[in-house]
C-alpha positions as CSV (number, residue, x, y, z in Angstrom):
1,M,31.2,46.4,-38.7
2,A,27.9,46.4,-36.8
3,S,29.0,49.5,-34.9
4,S,29.8,51.3,-38.2
5,L,26.4,50.4,-39.6
6,E,24.7,51.7,-36.5
7,N,26.6,54.9,-36.6
8,M,25.7,55.3,-40.3
9,G,22.1,54.6,-39.5
10,N,22.1,57.3,-36.8
11,L,23.5,59.8,-39.3
12,L,20.7,58.9,-41.6
13,C,18.2,59.0,-38.7
14,C,17.4,55.3,-39.1
15,V,17.1,53.0,-36.1
16,Q,16.8,49.2,-36.1
17,V,14.9,47.4,-33.3
18,D,15.5,43.7,-32.9
19,Q,12.8,41.0,-32.5
20,S,11.5,40.5,-28.9
21,T,12.7,44.0,-28.1
22,V,11.2,47.4,-28.0
23,A,12.9,50.8,-28.0
24,I,12.0,53.9,-26.0
25,E,11.9,57.1,-28.0
26,E,12.2,60.5,-26.4
27,K,11.9,64.0,-27.8
28,F,13.8,66.7,-26.0
29,G,14.1,64.4,-22.9
30,R,10.4,63.6,-22.8
31,F,8.8,60.2,-23.5
32,E,7.6,60.1,-27.1
33,G,6.6,56.5,-27.9
34,I,7.5,52.8,-28.1
35,L,9.3,51.6,-31.2
36,K,8.4,48.0,-32.1
37,P,10.8,45.6,-33.9
38,G,11.8,46.8,-37.3
39,C,13.4,49.9,-38.9
40,H,12.3,53.4,-37.7
41,C,13.2,57.0,-38.5
42,V,14.3,59.0,-35.5
43,P,15.2,62.5,-36.6
44,W,17.9,63.5,-34.1
45,F,18.1,67.0,-35.5
46,L,14.5,67.5,-34.4
47,G,15.3,66.5,-30.8
48,S,14.3,62.8,-31.1
49,Q,16.5,60.1,-29.6
50,L,16.5,56.6,-28.3
51,A,16.5,56.5,-24.4
52,G,17.1,52.8,-24.4
53,R,15.9,49.3,-25.3
54,L,13.8,46.9,-23.3
55,S,13.8,43.1,-23.8
56,L,10.5,41.3,-23.9
57,R,12.0,37.8,-23.6
58,L,11.3,35.6,-20.6
59,Q,13.9,36.0,-17.9
60,Q,14.8,34.0,-14.9
61,L,16.1,35.2,-11.5
62,D,17.4,32.7,-8.9
63,V,17.2,34.1,-5.3
64,N,19.1,32.5,-2.5
65,C,17.5,33.4,0.9
66,E,18.8,32.3,4.3
67,T,16.2,32.2,7.0
68,K,15.2,30.3,10.2
69,T,12.4,27.8,10.7
70,K,10.0,27.6,13.6
71,D,12.2,24.9,15.3
72,N,15.3,27.2,15.1
73,V,17.0,25.6,12.1
74,F,18.8,27.9,9.6
75,V,18.1,26.9,6.0
76,N,18.9,28.3,2.6
77,V,15.9,28.6,0.4
78,V,16.5,29.0,-3.4
79,A,13.6,30.5,-5.3
80,S,13.5,30.7,-9.1
81,V,11.3,33.5,-10.6
82,Q,10.4,33.6,-14.3
83,Y,9.1,37.0,-15.6
84,Y,9.0,39.2,-18.6
85,A,8.2,42.8,-19.5
86,L,4.7,43.6,-21.0
87,A,4.9,45.2,-24.4
88,D,1.9,47.4,-23.7
89,K,3.4,48.6,-20.4
90,A,7.0,49.0,-21.7
91,C,6.9,52.7,-20.6
92,D,6.3,51.7,-16.9
93,A,8.8,48.8,-17.1
94,F,11.5,51.2,-18.4
95,Y,10.9,54.3,-16.3
96,K,9.5,53.1,-13.0
97,L,12.2,50.7,-12.0
98,T,16.0,51.3,-11.9
99,N,16.9,47.7,-11.2
100,T,14.2,45.1,-11.8
101,R,16.1,42.1,-10.5
102,T,16.9,43.9,-7.2
103,Q,13.3,44.8,-6.7
104,I,12.1,41.2,-7.3
105,Q,14.8,39.9,-5.0
106,A,13.6,42.2,-2.2
107,Y,10.0,40.9,-2.5
108,V,11.2,37.3,-2.5
109,Y,13.2,37.9,0.7
110,D,10.3,39.5,2.3
111,V,7.8,36.7,1.6
112,I,10.1,33.8,2.4
113,R,11.3,35.3,5.7
114,A,7.7,36.0,6.7
115,T,6.5,32.5,5.8
116,V,9.3,30.0,6.7
117,P,9.7,31.0,10.4
118,K,6.1,29.9,10.9
119,L,6.9,26.3,9.8
120,S,9.0,23.6,11.2
121,L,11.8,22.1,9.1
122,D,9.7,19.1,8.0
123,D,6.8,21.4,7.1
124,V,9.0,23.6,5.0
125,F,9.9,20.6,2.8
126,E,6.3,19.4,2.7
127,Q,4.8,22.9,1.9
128,K,7.3,24.3,-0.5
129,N,4.6,24.6,-3.2
130,G,2.6,26.7,-0.8
131,I,5.7,28.9,-0.2
132,A,6.2,29.3,-3.9
133,R,2.5,30.3,-4.4
134,A,2.8,32.9,-1.6
135,V,5.9,34.4,-3.3
136,E,4.3,34.4,-6.7
137,D,1.1,36.0,-5.5
138,E,3.0,38.8,-3.8
139,L,5.2,39.4,-6.8
140,E,2.2,39.5,-9.2
141,K,0.5,42.2,-7.1
142,A,3.7,44.2,-6.8
143,M,5.3,43.9,-10.3
144,S,2.2,44.3,-12.4
145,A,2.3,48.0,-11.4
146,Y,5.7,48.2,-13.0
147,G,4.8,46.6,-16.3
148,Y,6.1,43.1,-15.5
149,E,4.3,39.7,-15.7
150,I,5.3,36.9,-13.3
151,V,5.0,33.6,-15.2
152,Q,6.0,31.2,-12.4
153,T,7.8,31.0,-9.1
154,L,9.5,27.8,-8.0
155,I,11.2,26.7,-4.8
156,V,14.0,24.7,-6.3
157,D,16.1,23.9,-3.3
158,I,15.9,23.9,0.5
159,E,19.2,23.2,2.1
160,P,19.6,23.0,5.9
161,N,22.9,23.4,7.7
162,E,25.4,20.5,7.2
163,N,25.2,19.5,10.8
164,V,21.4,19.4,10.6
165,K,21.5,17.3,7.4
166,R,23.9,14.9,9.1
167,A,21.6,14.6,12.1
168,M,18.5,14.0,9.9
169,N,20.3,11.3,8.0
170,E,21.3,9.6,11.2
171,I,17.7,9.8,12.5
172,N,16.4,8.2,9.3
173,A,19.1,5.5,9.4
174,A,18.2,4.7,13.0
175,A,14.5,4.5,12.2
176,R,15.2,2.2,9.2
177,L,17.4,0.0,11.4
178,R,14.7,-0.2,14.0
179,L,12.1,-1.1,11.5
180,A,14.4,-3.8,10.0
181,A,15.0,-5.2,13.5
182,T,11.3,-5.3,14.2
183,D,10.6,-7.1,10.9
184,K,13.4,-9.6,11.6
185,A,12.1,-10.3,15.1
186,E,8.5,-10.7,13.7
187,A,9.8,-13.1,11.1
188,E,11.7,-15.1,13.7
189,K,8.6,-15.2,15.8
190,I,6.6,-16.6,13.0
191,L,9.2,-19.2,12.3
192,Q,9.3,-20.3,15.9
193,I,5.5,-20.5,16.0
194,K,5.4,-22.6,12.8
195,R,8.2,-24.8,14.0
196,A,6.4,-25.4,17.3
197,E,3.2,-26.1,15.5
198,G,5.1,-28.6,13.3
199,E,6.7,-30.3,16.2
200,A,3.3,-30.5,18.0
201,E,1.7,-32.0,14.9
202,S,4.7,-34.4,14.5
203,K,4.5,-35.6,18.1
204,Y,0.7,-36.0,17.9
205,L,1.1,-38.1,14.7
206,S,3.9,-40.1,16.3
207,G,1.9,-40.8,19.5
208,L,-1.1,-41.8,17.3
209,G,1.2,-44.2,15.4
210,I,2.6,-45.7,18.6
211,A,-0.9,-46.1,20.0
212,R,-2.0,-47.9,16.9
213,Q,1.1,-50.1,16.9
214,R,0.5,-51.1,20.5
215,Q,-3.1,-51.8,19.8
216,A,-2.1,-54.0,16.8
217,I,0.4,-55.9,19.0
218,V,-2.3,-56.5,21.6
219,D,-4.8,-57.6,19.0
220,G,-2.2,-60.0,17.4
221,L,-1.2,-61.5,20.8
222,R,-4.9,-62.0,21.6
223,E,-5.5,-63.8,18.3
224,S,-2.4,-65.9,18.8
225,V,-3.4,-66.9,22.3
226,V,-6.9,-67.8,21.2
227,G,-5.7,-69.8,18.2
228,F,-3.1,-71.7,20.2
229,S,-5.6,-72.6,22.9
230,I,-8.0,-73.9,20.4
231,N,-5.3,-76.0,18.5
232,V,-3.6,-77.3,21.6
233,P,-6.2,-78.6,24.1
234,G,-5.4,-78.3,27.8
235,T,-3.4,-75.1,27.5
236,S,-4.5,-71.9,29.1
237,A,-4.0,-68.3,27.9
238,K,-1.5,-67.8,30.7
239,D,0.7,-70.7,29.5
240,V,0.7,-69.4,26.0
241,M,1.7,-65.9,27.2
242,D,4.5,-67.3,29.3
243,M,5.8,-69.2,26.4
244,I,5.7,-66.2,24.1
245,L,7.4,-64.0,26.6
246,V,10.2,-66.5,27.1
247,T,10.6,-66.7,23.3
248,Q,10.8,-63.0,23.0
249,Y,13.2,-62.7,26.0
250,F,15.7,-65.1,24.2
251,D,15.2,-63.3,20.9
252,T,16.0,-60.0,22.6
253,M,19.1,-61.4,24.3
254,K,20.2,-62.8,21.0
255,E,20.0,-59.4,19.3
256,I,21.8,-57.7,22.1
257,G,24.6,-60.3,22.0
258,A,24.8,-60.2,18.2
259,S,26.2,-56.6,18.1
260,S,29.7,-56.0,19.6
261,K,29.0,-52.3,19.9
262,S,25.6,-52.6,21.5
263,S,25.2,-50.5,24.7
264,A,21.7,-51.8,25.6
265,V,21.3,-53.6,29.0
266,F,18.2,-55.8,29.6
267,V,17.2,-55.5,33.3
268,P,16.5,-57.9,34.8
269,H,18.7,-60.2,32.6
270,A,18.2,-63.6,34.3
271,P,15.7,-66.1,32.7
272,G,14.1,-66.5,36.2
273,A,12.9,-63.0,36.1
274,V,10.7,-63.7,33.1
275,H,7.9,-64.7,35.4
276,D,7.8,-61.2,36.9
277,V,8.0,-59.5,33.5
278,A,5.2,-61.8,32.3
279,A,3.0,-60.9,35.2
280,Q,3.5,-57.2,34.5
281,I,2.8,-57.6,30.8
282,H,-0.2,-59.7,31.5
283,D,-1.7,-57.1,33.8
284,G,-1.0,-54.5,31.1
285,L,-2.7,-56.6,28.4
286,V,-5.7,-57.2,30.6
287,Q,-6.1,-53.5,31.2
288,A,-5.7,-52.7,27.5
289,S,-8.3,-55.3,26.6
290,E,-10.7,-53.9,29.1
291,H,-10.3,-50.4,27.5
């Protein structure tokens, strides 16, 4: 149906140009003018004809370029170029280029293969925006002469060889494991330090408690001896200490014998040895009192 209407329009010398499109009119093979969207009269019998149509819509071209980095790694760089034909330069866009996409692709190849070999693989990933700007600048200078405007150029993908990607992943995994091991060791170190500090503090407090306990015992014994000597005339402090030691000796033996599962051994265990023990304790008490 549309073809029939177009043929009928040609017979009537009427031509329709769609929106976002321009038509190129020629007369006897020579450029005559640009036909904008709408209906136009093209008298074919006077030598006028349409040479073709040119779209003014935004177009996109994806270019896949393989190249080598400075550290000898082959990568596939995918560049996406967005461009459109300028309405006021439609004549240049139509006549000067036979294949616009091939021309753009050639410029992209040239810039990428001149830029990427100067960078290492890591730098290529970090400076992809710089690579895109370099491609865009070169295309703008070249394609403006042919009636095309470059809207934007993007580096949408950088893909190294599979073996290289696998090696990079292994390197990253090893680095993360090493960092995790370092953090774990640091945490264990902190725990050990805190544990040692806690044990030191605990021993200090325990020693302080034992010292206070012994001091209290010495003070209690001293008060008991003094009080007994006052209440019982004729007794000396040594007599009182001997009596206390004998009492404590028998209390200790009683506690040891009271438990059938006791493994404690009191040495020496004979009552006659209390005198030696008393002498030793007496000397210790005297030294403690002096301090």
